[in-house]
N, C-alpha and C positions, 0 to 999 in steps of 0.2 A: 634758268639756274634757278634759285630764291636764294630770298636775303632775307637774314631776321633782324631784325632793328628793336634797340627799347626809345621804344616815346619818350623823349627829356621834358618836351614844353609844347603846350596846341594854345592858338587863340580859343577867346571864350565863343569864338564867329560858330566854333565845330558842333559845342553841344547846342546850341543855338539853329538848328539845320532844321526846318520842318516840310519839307520837300519831301514827298516819296522817294523821289529817285535817288533822294541824297540824305537817307536818314540815317546810312550808314555810319555820317561823322557823329551822331550822338556817342556813338558806342568806344570813341578814341577817348582813352586816360593816360595821362604822364605816371608810368612804370612800368604801362604792359609790352608784350614784345607782340611785333607785328610780323609778317611775312609778308614778302613782296616779290613776287615774281616777272623775271627779264624773260618776254617773247616776242616774236614778232609781232605785230610792226615796231615798235619799240626797240630789239633790237638792233644795234647797228650790224648791219649785213661784214664789215670787215673785220672789225675788233670780236664780233658774238658777244657786248658787251652793251648792257644798258646805261644812261646817261643818270650820273645821284647814286650808283647804286654801290659806291664807296670801295670802289678795286683800288687795294696796294695801300688802301687805309687801314690802320691798328683801330679798336675797340676804343680810343680815346677821342679820336675827332667828331666833334659835333656837327653832324651834316642839316640842312633843312632838304622841307618838303612843302608841298602846297596841294593839296584835293584839287584835283577837276571840280568843273561845274561850280566853285567858290572857292572862288582868292582869297577867301578872308580865313578860312578854314587854313591852316599854314604853322610851323611847327619846327623842332628840331630831332632827331633822333641820331640817335648811335649803332653804328652798325656792329652784331654778335658775329656775327659766320655767314656764313655761304653754304646754302645746299643744294644739292640734284632737286630735290623737290621739298615742296612746301608742308611745314607738317603743323600749321596754327590753324585752332578753328576756323571757320570761314569767317564770322564776322570779325576778326582778325586780320583777316588776307585778300590782299591789294595787288594791283598789276601797273609797273610800268607804264607811262606814257612818254 
């Protein structure tokens, strides 16, 4: 499944990222919608959920995230909705880890 989030805040360290494999962090912006897919192995085998997906929360709860590969690139987002398949542009599509 996929979860859409609205990015509420992010650290300045995301925009400063220059390593080739982590340049995607430069595209993160406050107010943008991002999609995060829940797939194995991040998916819990018993619950079939990913940690941090905002399950049982409404759109008003602020959730925290951190980028893999740069722990200084972090921020907050609010859950918009859960979908069967992600529909965001590739640059705004991520996976839970």
